[in-house]
C-alpha positions, 0 to 999 in steps of 0.5 A: 640487160644480162647480155650487157653485163655479160659483155661489160664483164668479157671486155674488161677482163679482155682489155686487162688481160692486154694490159697486163693488169690481171693483178688489178682485175682480181684485186678489184674482183676480191674487194667488190665481194667483200664489199658487197658481202659488207652492205649487204650485212649492214643492210640485212640488220637494218630490214630486220630492224624495221621490219620487227617494228613493222610488225610489231605495230601491225600486231599492236593495231597501231597499223589500223590506228593510222589507216583510220587516222589517215582514212579522210585524206586516204579516201580522196586518193583511194575512193574505190576501196572500202573504209574497211579493206585491209589495203587501207592498212597495208597502204599506210605500212607502205607508205611508212616504210617508204617515208623511213627510207626502207624500200626494200622492206616496202615492196613485199608489203606493196605486193601485198597491196596490190593482191589485196587491190586485185581481190576487190577488183570486179574487172580483174583485166583491168587495174583499178584507179586505186592501184594506178595512184598506189602504183604512182605514190609507191613508185615516187617514194616519198621518204623522210629519212632515207635510212637504206641510203644512209645505211650504204653510205656508212658502211663505205665510210662516209664520213657525214652520211646524214648530209643527204636528208633534207635534199632527199626530203625536198626531192621525195616529197616534190615527186610524191606530190606530182605523181599523186597530181599526174594519177588524179589528171589520168583518173579524171581523164580516163574517166571523162573517156569512158563515161563520155 
């Protein structure tokens, strides 16, 4: 992929030089850098806020409460995870971060979940059913409020950045449900193949 970007940049510079648009090239590069910094700072504030909220929820025991509340559902999705496993709380936290559209904040939590699930894994060379289910759910990324996208749209000066909430909710709900169904079917087929 690095080669592709390198070629695109070199070809763009060469075309700009041939056409005599060096001034536009330099202006575009500076405008792009300015926009990147502006968007990055708006995302840093958003992520710092929500990661702080998540940390408070974790320290106050709210995450444990939510994982116990969600356990009746999670036990069917993550059959090989023990009831007292810390992975369940982190799964709840990761899904919550994704639901709030904080995909960048959900990434470190998701990595922690995978590490905890791997620690409980008896066969370290093969992913467990729960690891596959979590990966499918996390990749589908169910979102109620796409906060990161809204923050980017605000930074770019969109007039109605919240108009994406309903379409995002519909699409991510469908992909989330479909990912669970597919992961469940594949788990059944794999277990059937393994056990005969």
